[in-house]
LUMSE-476002 format. One line per 2 residues: number of its first residue (from 0); for each residue x, y, z of C-alpha. Coordinates in Angstrom, 2 decimals, decimal comma, padded with zeros to 5 digits. Layout:
<recs>
NUM	X Y Z ~ ... $
</recs>
This chain:
<recs>
0	035,18 083,34 052,16 ~ 031,86 084,08 053,77 $
2	028,44 085,55 052,94 ~ 027,44 088,34 055,07 $
4	023,73 088,28 055,75 ~ 021,50 090,96 057,00 $
6	022,74 090,03 060,57 ~ 026,51 089,81 059,42 $
8	026,65 086,14 060,48 ~ 025,58 083,98 057,45 $
10	028,28 081,75 056,28 ~ 029,04 080,94 052,61 $
12	028,26 077,35 053,20 ~ 024,92 078,31 054,45 $
14	024,27 080,32 051,24 ~ 025,31 077,41 049,20 $
16	023,28 074,83 050,94 ~ 020,24 076,78 052,01 $
18	017,80 079,52 050,86 ~ 015,37 079,27 048,19 $
20	016,15 077,75 044,78 ~ 016,86 079,93 041,71 $
22	013,83 081,24 040,06 ~ 012,57 079,45 036,76 $
24	014,06 076,17 037,83 ~ 017,72 077,28 038,22 $
26	019,30 075,16 040,93 ~ 021,31 076,63 044,07 $
28	025,05 076,17 043,51 ~ 026,73 073,44 045,67 $
30	030,50 072,63 045,99 ~ 029,61 068,97 045,05 $
32	028,30 069,88 041,66 ~ 030,94 071,28 039,17 $
34	029,64 074,18 037,13 ~ 029,58 072,45 033,83 $
36	027,33 069,67 035,19 ~ 024,95 071,69 037,31 $
38	021,45 071,50 036,05 ~ 019,29 074,49 035,26 $
40	022,06 076,89 034,24 ~ 021,09 080,44 033,24 $
42	021,08 082,01 029,67 ~ 022,86 085,24 030,49 $
44	022,69 088,51 028,42 ~ 025,19 091,12 028,99 $
46	024,18 094,74 028,13 ~ 027,46 096,82 027,94 $
48	030,70 095,02 027,12 ~ 032,57 097,74 029,17 $
50	035,31 096,68 031,75 ~ 032,67 095,44 034,19 $
52	030,15 093,90 031,97 ~ 032,62 091,61 029,91 $
54	034,43 090,48 033,04 ~ 031,27 089,61 035,05 $
56	029,92 087,83 031,93 ~ 033,03 085,88 031,74 $
58	032,84 084,92 035,44 ~ 029,19 083,77 035,09 $
60	030,24 081,80 032,05 ~ 033,13 080,14 034,07 $
62	030,51 079,18 036,57 ~ 028,72 077,17 034,04 $
64	026,08 079,62 032,87 ~ 025,60 080,19 029,09 $
66	026,19 083,83 027,74 ~ 023,72 084,05 024,98 $
68	024,37 087,57 023,75 ~ 026,23 090,77 024,43 $
70	025,71 094,37 023,36 ~ 028,85 096,27 022,44 $
72	028,75 099,51 020,43 ~ 032,37 100,82 020,49 $
74	035,37 099,18 018,74 ~ 036,96 098,83 022,10 $
76	033,98 097,16 023,55 ~ 033,68 094,79 020,65 $
78	037,33 093,79 021,06 ~ 036,82 093,34 024,82 $
80	033,64 091,06 024,25 ~ 035,77 088,93 021,65 $
82	038,63 088,47 024,04 ~ 036,58 087,65 027,31 $
84	033,45 086,24 025,64 ~ 034,71 084,45 022,38 $
86	032,00 083,06 020,31 ~ 029,11 084,92 022,06 $
88	027,08 087,05 019,42 ~ 027,19 090,79 019,50 $
90	023,38 091,99 019,26 ~ 021,36 095,01 019,77 $
92	020,15 095,57 023,40 ~ 016,62 094,37 022,84 $
94	017,77 091,22 021,35 ~ 020,06 090,44 024,20 $
96	017,32 091,10 026,71 ~ 014,88 089,06 024,85 $
98	016,79 085,75 024,67 ~ 018,35 086,08 028,31 $
100	017,12 084,55 031,49 ~ 019,42 086,77 033,40 $
102	020,20 090,23 032,14 ~ 023,37 091,68 033,28 $
104	023,16 095,70 032,95 ~ 026,65 097,03 033,10 $
106	025,97 100,65 031,89 ~ 026,96 104,07 033,53 $
108	025,05 105,01 036,59 ~ 023,47 107,99 034,89 $
110	022,28 105,75 031,97 ~ 020,73 103,01 033,84 $
112	017,11 104,39 034,86 ~ 016,50 105,55 031,19 $
114	017,66 102,29 029,71 ~ 015,47 100,18 032,14 $
116	012,49 102,40 031,42 ~ 012,93 102,37 027,73 $
118	013,03 098,65 027,74 ~ 009,90 098,62 029,79 $
120	008,05 100,93 027,30 ~ 008,73 098,65 024,53 $
122	007,54 095,60 026,51 ~ 010,98 093,91 026,39 $
124	011,17 092,78 029,98 ~ 009,63 089,17 030,65 $
126	008,10 087,75 033,71 ~ 010,45 085,80 035,87 $
128	013,54 087,03 034,13 ~ 016,40 088,13 036,46 $
130	017,58 091,59 035,94 ~ 020,87 092,42 037,49 $
132	022,70 095,69 037,42 ~ 026,24 096,63 038,53 $
134	025,69 100,26 039,75 ~ 027,12 101,15 043,05 $
136	024,96 104,15 043,58 ~ 021,36 102,37 042,77 $
138	019,71 099,74 044,72 ~ 016,98 097,70 043,06 $
140	014,62 100,75 043,01 ~ 016,02 101,85 039,68 $
142	014,80 098,58 038,43 ~ 011,07 099,27 039,20 $
144	009,82 099,34 035,61 ~ 011,37 095,97 035,03 $
146	009,92 094,73 038,30 ~ 006,51 095,87 037,23 $
148	006,71 093,78 034,10 ~ 007,31 090,79 036,43 $
150	011,12 090,68 036,20 ~ 013,26 089,86 039,53 $
152	015,53 092,90 040,49 ~ 019,04 092,37 041,77 $
154	021,78 094,95 042,46 ~ 025,41 093,50 042,56 $
156	028,29 096,00 042,68 ~ 031,82 094,76 042,85 $
158	034,03 096,81 045,07 ~ 037,07 096,66 042,64 $
160	038,56 098,64 039,87 ~ 038,37 096,85 036,67 $
162	040,90 096,87 033,85 ~ 038,52 094,84 031,52 $
164	040,98 092,06 031,12 ~ 041,29 088,48 032,13 $
166	043,24 089,67 035,15 ~ 040,12 090,84 036,73 $
168	038,74 087,21 036,98 ~ 041,43 086,49 039,40 $
170	041,01 089,59 041,30 ~ 037,40 088,64 041,77 $
172	038,30 086,02 044,19 ~ 039,48 088,79 046,81 $
174	036,43 091,10 045,99 ~ 033,36 092,11 047,96 $
176	030,43 092,54 046,00 ~ 027,74 094,86 047,55 $
178	024,31 093,10 047,26 ~ 020,95 094,63 047,26 $
180	017,73 092,71 046,72 ~ 014,23 092,03 047,78 $
182	014,34 089,71 050,74 ~ 012,91 086,69 049,15 $
184	015,48 086,65 046,44 ~ 018,53 087,80 048,38 $
186	020,01 084,43 048,62 ~ 019,74 084,16 044,93 $
188	021,97 087,41 044,57 ~ 024,40 086,08 047,13 $
190	024,66 082,72 045,25 ~ 025,44 084,52 042,13 $
192	028,28 086,39 043,84 ~ 029,59 083,18 045,43 $
194	029,62 081,30 041,94 ~ 031,61 084,17 040,63 $
196	034,29 083,47 043,32 ~ 033,44 086,79 045,38 $
198	032,15 087,74 048,67 ~ 028,54 089,20 048,95 $
200	028,07 091,98 051,36 ~ 024,53 092,99 051,98 $
202	023,91 096,59 051,44 ~ 020,49 098,14 052,41 $
204	018,65 099,82 049,72 ~ 018,79 103,34 051,54 $
206	022,56 103,03 052,25 ~ 023,50 102,55 048,64 $
208	024,46 106,23 048,10 ~ 026,85 106,36 051,24 $
210	028,22 103,04 050,25 ~ 029,20 104,08 046,81 $
212	030,48 107,68 048,03 ~ 032,77 105,74 050,35 $
214	034,23 103,45 047,63 ~ 034,64 106,45 044,96 $
216	036,23 108,81 047,55 ~ 038,60 105,99 048,63 $
218	039,56 104,45 045,26 ~ 039,19 107,21 042,76 $
220	040,63 109,88 044,77 ~ 043,54 107,76 045,76 $
222	044,42 107,65 042,07 ~ 044,39 111,27 041,93 $
224	046,55 111,90 044,82 ~ 049,09 109,28 043,73 $
226	049,16 110,68 040,20 ~ 049,75 114,12 041,78 $
228	052,55 112,74 043,98 ~ 054,21 111,23 041,09 $
230	054,09 114,45 039,07 ~ 055,73 116,40 042,04 $
232	058,43 113,76 042,14 ~ 059,13 114,04 038,39 $
234	059,38 117,86 038,92 ~ 062,04 117,05 041,67 $
236	064,04 115,03 039,03 ~ 062,97 111,58 040,12 $
238	062,30 109,20 037,36 ~ 061,37 105,94 039,14 $
240	058,45 107,30 040,93 ~ 056,74 103,92 041,45 $
242	059,92 102,76 043,38 ~ 059,80 105,74 045,67 $
244	056,00 105,66 046,21 ~ 055,27 101,96 046,21 $
246	056,70 100,88 049,50 ~ 055,49 104,19 051,23 $
248	051,92 104,02 049,94 ~ 051,65 100,24 050,67 $
250	052,62 100,89 054,17 ~ 050,29 103,83 054,55 $
252	047,42 102,02 053,24 ~ 048,02 098,97 055,57 $
254	048,10 101,39 058,55 ~ 045,06 103,26 057,53 $
256	043,02 100,09 056,95 ~ 044,28 098,67 060,30 $
258	044,09 101,59 062,49 ~ 042,36 104,46 060,78 $
260	043,14 107,86 061,99 ~ 045,57 106,53 064,59 $
262	047,96 105,66 061,67 ~ 048,16 109,41 060,69 $
264	051,79 110,78 060,37 ~ 053,81 113,31 058,77 $
266	054,18 117,09 059,28 ~ 050,39 118,00 059,67 $
268	049,66 115,27 062,21 ~ 053,01 116,33 064,07 $
270	052,05 120,05 063,95 ~ 055,12 121,14 061,87 $
272	053,69 124,28 060,56 ~ 057,00 125,50 059,26 $
274	057,22 122,30 057,12 ~ 053,69 122,86 055,69 $
276	054,41 126,42 055,01 ~ 057,51 125,33 053,06 $
278	055,59 122,61 051,06 ~ 052,98 125,35 050,18 $
280	055,80 127,52 048,89 ~ 057,66 125,00 046,69 $
282	054,37 123,68 045,25 ~ 053,29 127,21 044,22 $
284	056,63 127,71 042,67 ~ 056,31 124,47 040,78 $
286	052,91 125,37 039,59 ~ 054,10 128,85 038,43 $
288	056,90 127,22 036,39 ~ 054,47 124,68 034,83 $
290	056,12 121,77 036,40 ~ 052,84 120,55 038,14 $
292	049,17 121,32 037,39 ~ 047,38 124,03 039,54 $
294	045,34 121,14 040,90 ~ 048,19 119,82 042,96 $
296	048,43 122,70 045,30 ~ 044,63 123,02 045,71 $
298	044,43 119,43 046,60 ~ 047,29 119,53 049,10 $
300	045,84 122,37 050,96 ~ 042,38 120,86 051,09 $
302	043,68 117,38 052,26 ~ 046,16 118,78 054,66 $
304	043,22 120,62 056,30 ~ 041,23 117,68 056,63 $
306	044,15 115,78 057,97 ~ 044,62 118,41 060,59 $
308	041,01 118,09 061,68 ~ 041,11 114,47 061,70 $
310	044,46 114,29 063,74 ~ 043,02 116,90 066,23 $
312	039,82 114,85 066,63 ~ 041,88 111,72 067,36 $
314	044,10 113,40 069,78 ~ 047,22 113,05 067,76 $
316	047,50 116,84 067,39 ~ 047,26 119,43 070,16 $
318	044,67 122,31 069,56 ~ 047,58 124,96 069,56 $
320	049,59 122,98 067,14 ~ 046,40 122,46 065,04 $
322	045,88 126,25 064,81 ~ 049,27 126,90 063,56 $
324	048,97 124,22 060,83 ~ 045,58 125,52 059,84 $
326	046,78 129,19 059,65 ~ 049,77 127,92 057,28 $
328	047,10 126,20 055,30 ~ 044,63 129,14 055,05 $
330	043,88 131,20 052,05 ~ 045,36 133,69 052,23 $
332	047,99 132,33 054,54 ~ 047,50 133,23 058,12 $
334	043,62 133,64 057,93 ~ 041,81 130,54 059,31 $
336	039,47 129,19 056,71 ~ 035,66 129,05 057,49 $
338	035,72 125,36 057,25 ~ 038,71 124,90 059,61 $
340	036,56 124,55 062,86 ~ 035,35 123,07 065,00 $
342	037,45 119,95 064,74 ~ 035,98 116,77 063,08 $
344	033,90 114,91 065,58 ~ 033,72 117,76 068,14 $
346	030,90 120,22 068,78 ~ 031,28 124,05 068,67 $
</recs>
């Protein structure tokens, strides 16, 4: 596992051995000092015992830090806090912040700015306090009110889907965490990620939006596509949809990760307009009979158009074949949609 610095060449060992010490007397982690014996451990306060907050709090606790408080409103979040952070008091948000040296803000993206500003308005932030949020969309700019009060802003976003169970602690080992922080404290953010067993990836402040859009598009929409495919299989009478889709999807994902557009296959990439037309017909019929949701056909058409554009740009599909496929995907059929050209990566 390695730490990717601004130049992409910083090693994990360099992060552990070098860089400035943690603020407020907290020592840099080293492989030679076990978590329970390292001096200067932080008192961590977790704001939001959702799937992410409770897990990262548990990971920091496993690294030797003391979780001094957690906020949990719903019954589900209280149960999660009890399971992953046993013995940690459940407190109101201001009380969690007031007693913590490191505040972990694990709240929805749209709630983050108001929360930070509200705590600043009540004078809750403390000078020298580390304030870490887990939003993928935001960098440290959203923490400006806390920074103005003397707090140290860090943004740590794990590129992983969380279940909110102890299973996630194991999955963190293979996880990359998008890190944004002011340059003087960037090694601190990287070291915290390494302590949790994950791999830091420095994401520039101005790139957070694209970074998060990429992850959301890849992971969230993948779930939608798989769920839709399983629904269509059930409409075809297939019960073990996981058995059918599992090997196929694993192979497709491996190919996409390794070769990108070169891994495109199937009727669209081959230019089989007749097959695409038949797919459209059977999906429309299944929609009409209530076997699948109306979103399935809409998604199929939209993704197939995008696939045709990418296959054409990658040289996997001839222009004449692409035209026939796009005609079959048009709405109404045979009328090329406005967004069908020019091809992806090409100029008019």
